[in-house]
Structures are given as structure tokens and as C-alpha cells.
VEXDRENBA-298741 format. One line per field, with one value per residue: x, y, z of N, C-alpha, C in turn; residue number from 1. Coordinates in nm, 2 decimals, padded with zeros to 4 digits. Example, Ala and Ser with C-alpha at 12.3 -4.5 7.8 and 13.67 -1.06 7.14 Angstrom:
<sites>
nu = 01.32, 01.28
nv = -00.57, -00.22
nw = 00.78, 00.71
cau = 01.23, 01.37
cav = -00.45, -00.11
caw = 00.78, 00.71
cu = 01.32, 01.29
cv = -00.33, 00.00
cw = 00.78, 00.79
num = 1, 2
</sites>
This chain:
<sites>
nu = 07.10, 06.91, 06.87, 06.86, 06.68, 06.67, 06.38, 06.08, 05.80, 05.69, 05.77, 06.04, 06.34, 06.58, 06.89, 07.08, 07.34, 07.23, 06.97, 06.67, 06.49, 06.17, 05.96, 05.81, 05.96, 05.82, 05.56, 05.29, 05.34, 05.61, 05.80, 06.02, 06.27, 06.45, 06.74, 06.80, 06.95, 07.17, 07.22, 07.45, 07.43, 07.55, 07.79, 07.68, 07.55, 07.25, 06.95, 06.78, 06.63, 06.41, 06.29, 05.99, 05.86, 05.60, 05.60, 05.52, 05.60, 05.60, 05.64, 05.88, 05.96, 06.08, 05.94, 05.67, 05.64, 05.63, 05.38, 05.28, 05.41, 05.61, 05.76, 05.97, 06.10, 06.24, 06.36, 06.19, 05.93, 05.92, 05.92, 05.68, 05.49, 05.54, 05.48, 05.20, 05.11, 05.17, 05.01, 04.76, 04.75, 04.71
nv = -06.84, -06.71, -06.37, -06.25, -06.01, -05.75, -05.74, -05.56, -05.57, -05.75, -05.65, -05.59, -05.43, -05.21, -05.05, -04.79, -04.60, -04.29, -04.34, -04.52, -04.80, -04.93, -05.19, -05.40, -05.41, -05.52, -05.47, -05.23, -04.99, -04.84, -04.74, -04.47, -04.36, -04.08, -04.00, -03.71, -03.57, -03.64, -03.72, -03.74, -03.99, -04.09, -04.31, -04.35, -04.28, -04.13, -04.11, -03.80, -03.64, -03.70, -03.76, -03.89, -04.08, -04.19, -04.39, -04.46, -04.76, -04.81, -04.58, -04.39, -04.13, -03.90, -03.68, -03.75, -03.98, -03.97, -04.00, -03.94, -03.75, -03.68, -03.54, -03.67, -03.71, -03.93, -04.26, -04.48, -04.36, -04.28, -04.53, -04.64, -04.47, -04.53, -04.81, -04.80, -04.65, -04.83, -05.05, -04.94, -04.91, -05.16
nw = -03.77, -03.52, -03.41, -03.08, -02.90, -02.65, -02.44, -02.36, -02.20, -02.39, -02.64, -02.87, -02.79, -02.90, -02.90, -03.06, -03.04, -02.94, -02.99, -02.94, -03.04, -03.03, -03.04, -03.30, -03.61, -03.82, -03.78, -03.81, -03.68, -03.50, -03.21, -03.16, -02.96, -02.87, -02.71, -02.56, -02.37, -02.09, -01.74, -01.46, -01.23, -00.94, -01.04, -01.29, -01.62, -01.68, -01.87, -01.91, -02.06, -02.31, -02.63, -02.75, -03.02, -03.22, -03.50, -03.84, -04.00, -04.27, -04.41, -04.59, -04.60, -04.39, -04.27, -04.30, -04.16, -03.88, -03.64, -03.38, -03.10, -02.81, -02.51, -02.25, -01.92, -01.82, -01.88, -01.81, -01.81, -02.08, -02.21, -02.11, -02.22, -02.49, -02.50, -02.44, -02.66, -02.87, -02.81, -02.85, -03.12, -03.22
cau = 07.10, 06.82, 06.92, 06.78, 06.68, 06.61, 06.24, 06.01, 05.65, 05.66, 05.82, 06.18, 06.40, 06.71, 06.95, 07.19, 07.38, 07.13, 06.84, 06.62, 06.38, 06.09, 05.85, 05.85, 05.97, 05.73, 05.43, 05.26, 05.40, 05.72, 05.83, 06.16, 06.30, 06.58, 06.80, 06.85, 07.05, 07.18, 07.29, 07.53, 07.38, 07.66, 07.88, 07.60, 07.49, 07.10, 06.88, 06.69, 06.55, 06.39, 06.18, 05.93, 05.79, 05.53, 05.63, 05.48, 05.72, 05.59, 05.68, 06.03, 05.98, 06.09, 05.84, 05.53, 05.64, 05.60, 05.24, 05.27, 05.54, 05.60, 05.88, 05.97, 06.23, 06.31, 06.34, 06.07, 05.81, 05.92, 05.88, 05.54, 05.41, 05.56, 05.40, 05.06, 05.08, 05.18, 04.90, 04.64, 04.75, 04.68
cav = -06.81, -06.60, -06.28, -06.22, -05.87, -05.72, -05.72, -05.49, -05.59, -05.82, -05.58, -05.58, -05.30, -05.20, -04.92, -04.76, -04.47, -04.22, -04.37, -04.65, -04.84, -05.01, -05.25, -05.49, -05.34, -05.58, -05.41, -05.10, -04.88, -04.86, -04.61, -04.42, -04.27, -04.01, -03.95, -03.57, -03.54, -03.73, -03.66, -03.83, -04.03, -04.17, -04.34, -04.39, -04.18, -04.16, -04.02, -03.71, -03.56, -03.79, -03.74, -04.02, -04.06, -04.31, -04.38, -04.56, -04.83, -04.82, -04.45, -04.36, -03.99, -03.87, -03.59, -03.81, -04.11, -03.95, -03.99, -03.87, -03.73, -03.62, -03.54, -03.73, -03.68, -04.05, -04.37, -04.55, -04.29, -04.29, -04.67, -04.66, -04.40, -04.61, -04.93, -04.76, -04.62, -04.95, -05.13, -04.87, -04.92, -05.30
caw = -03.63, -03.49, -03.31, -02.96, -02.86, -02.52, -02.45, -02.26, -02.20, -02.51, -02.76, -02.88, -02.75, -02.96, -02.89, -03.14, -03.00, -02.85, -03.04, -02.90, -03.12, -02.95, -03.12, -03.41, -03.74, -03.92, -03.75, -03.88, -03.61, -03.41, -03.14, -03.16, -02.84, -02.88, -02.58, -02.59, -02.27, -01.98, -01.62, -01.39, -01.10, -00.89, -01.15, -01.41, -01.70, -01.69, -01.96, -01.84, -02.16, -02.42, -02.73, -02.79, -03.14, -03.28, -03.64, -03.94, -04.05, -04.41, -04.47, -04.60, -04.59, -04.24, -04.23, -04.29, -04.08, -03.74, -03.62, -03.25, -03.03, -02.68, -02.44, -02.12, -01.85, -01.78, -01.97, -01.77, -01.86, -02.23, -02.25, -02.08, -02.33, -02.61, -02.48, -02.45, -02.80, -02.96, -02.78, -02.90, -03.27, -03.27
cu = 07.01, 06.88, 06.82, 06.79, 06.63, 06.47, 06.19, 05.87, 05.61, 05.70, 05.97, 06.23, 06.55, 06.77, 07.07, 07.23, 07.28, 06.99, 06.80, 06.50, 06.30, 05.97, 05.90, 05.85, 05.87, 05.59, 05.41, 05.33, 05.52, 05.75, 05.98, 06.18, 06.44, 06.62, 06.86, 06.96, 07.05, 07.24, 07.36, 07.46, 07.48, 07.76, 07.81, 07.54, 07.34, 07.03, 06.78, 06.61, 06.54, 06.28, 06.13, 05.84, 05.73, 05.54, 05.57, 05.60, 05.72, 05.64, 05.83, 06.06, 05.97, 05.98, 05.70, 05.53, 05.60, 05.45, 05.21, 05.40, 05.51, 05.74, 05.86, 06.10, 06.29, 06.28, 06.22, 05.94, 05.80, 05.88, 05.74, 05.45, 05.42, 05.47, 05.25, 05.02, 05.08, 05.06, 04.77, 04.63, 04.72, 04.54
cv = -06.69, -06.51, -06.26, -06.08, -05.86, -05.70, -05.64, -05.50, -05.65, -05.76, -05.57, -05.44, -05.30, -05.06, -04.91, -04.62, -04.41, -04.24, -04.51, -04.68, -04.95, -05.06, -05.34, -05.41, -05.40, -05.53, -05.28, -04.98, -04.93, -04.73, -04.59, -04.33, -04.21, -03.96, -03.82, -03.53, -03.64, -03.66, -03.77, -03.86, -04.13, -04.19, -04.38, -04.27, -04.22, -04.06, -03.93, -03.62, -03.65, -03.74, -03.87, -03.99, -04.20, -04.29, -04.49, -04.63, -04.84, -04.69, -04.44, -04.21, -03.95, -03.78, -03.65, -03.94, -04.09, -03.92, -03.91, -03.85, -03.66, -03.62, -03.60, -03.70, -03.81, -04.16, -04.45, -04.49, -04.30, -04.43, -04.70, -04.59, -04.48, -04.74, -04.90, -04.73, -04.74, -05.04, -05.07, -04.89, -05.06, -05.32
cw = -03.61, -03.38, -03.20, -02.92, -02.72, -02.54, -02.34, -02.28, -02.34, -02.64, -02.75, -02.85, -02.81, -02.95, -02.99, -03.11, -02.90, -02.90, -03.00, -02.99, -03.04, -03.03, -03.23, -03.54, -03.84, -03.89, -03.82, -03.82, -03.52, -03.33, -03.14, -03.04, -02.86, -02.75, -02.61, -02.50, -02.16, -01.86, -01.55, -01.25, -01.04, -01.00, -01.28, -01.48, -01.72, -01.78, -01.88, -01.93, -02.28, -02.51, -02.77, -02.91, -03.18, -03.43, -03.72, -03.99, -04.20, -04.48, -04.48, -04.59, -04.44, -04.19, -04.21, -04.20, -03.93, -03.72, -03.49, -03.19, -02.90, -02.62, -02.30, -02.05, -01.79, -01.87, -01.94, -01.83, -02.02, -02.28, -02.22, -02.18, -02.46, -02.61, -02.50, -02.60, -02.89, -02.94, -02.84, -03.06, -03.32, -03.30
num = 1, 2, 3, 4, 5, 6, 7, 8, 9, 10, 11, 12, 13, 14, 15, 16, 17, 18, 19, 20, 21, 22, 23, 24, 25, 26, 27, 28, 29, 30, 31, 32, 33, 34, 35, 36, 37, 38, 39, 40, 41, 42, 43, 44, 45, 46, 47, 48, 49, 50, 51, 52, 53, 54, 55, 56, 57, 58, 59, 60, 61, 62, 63, 64, 65, 66, 67, 68, 69, 70, 71, 72, 73, 74, 75, 76, 77, 78, 79, 80, 81, 82, 83, 84, 85, 86, 87, 88, 89, 90
</sites>
């Protein structure tokens, strides 16, 4: 049975706790988005401080796997940066 993942602009999107993985793990690069803090908007917790990292999937050493990183203040901007990075690495 094949698992179905949420998709955003053609790439899988997986969340585990405060970590979001965006991209195909079988590709050379994947983006990792860390939710550093959230704020309450009405009855919903919304991410308002995120660290976006482009990482090599082949590296096992955490220090050498991160290729680029940036900070964003909402999930939409974090996903857009991630999408652009993944498309530039193809």
C-alpha cells in the first residue's frame, strides 16, 4: 500500500512535530522548515517564526548537510522560498 502525502506545488510536504520536510527524499536536496514559535490567531495556532534550510539528502553529518538557510515569519513565505530553492537545484 502506497502512502499518500500532502503536496504543495508538486512536492511532498510532511510534518513531524515542529519540523516540516518539503521535497522528495530521493532527490539530491530537500527543504527542512523548523517552526520556532507560534502565535494565536482567533482559535488557531499559526507559525510566526520559521527557519528554512536547504539540505543535501546524501549527507549524514548535520553540519555539512545544510547548504542554505534563511528565516521567515509565516509558513507561506517559507514554502515559497523552499519551492524556489528546490526548483533551482534541478
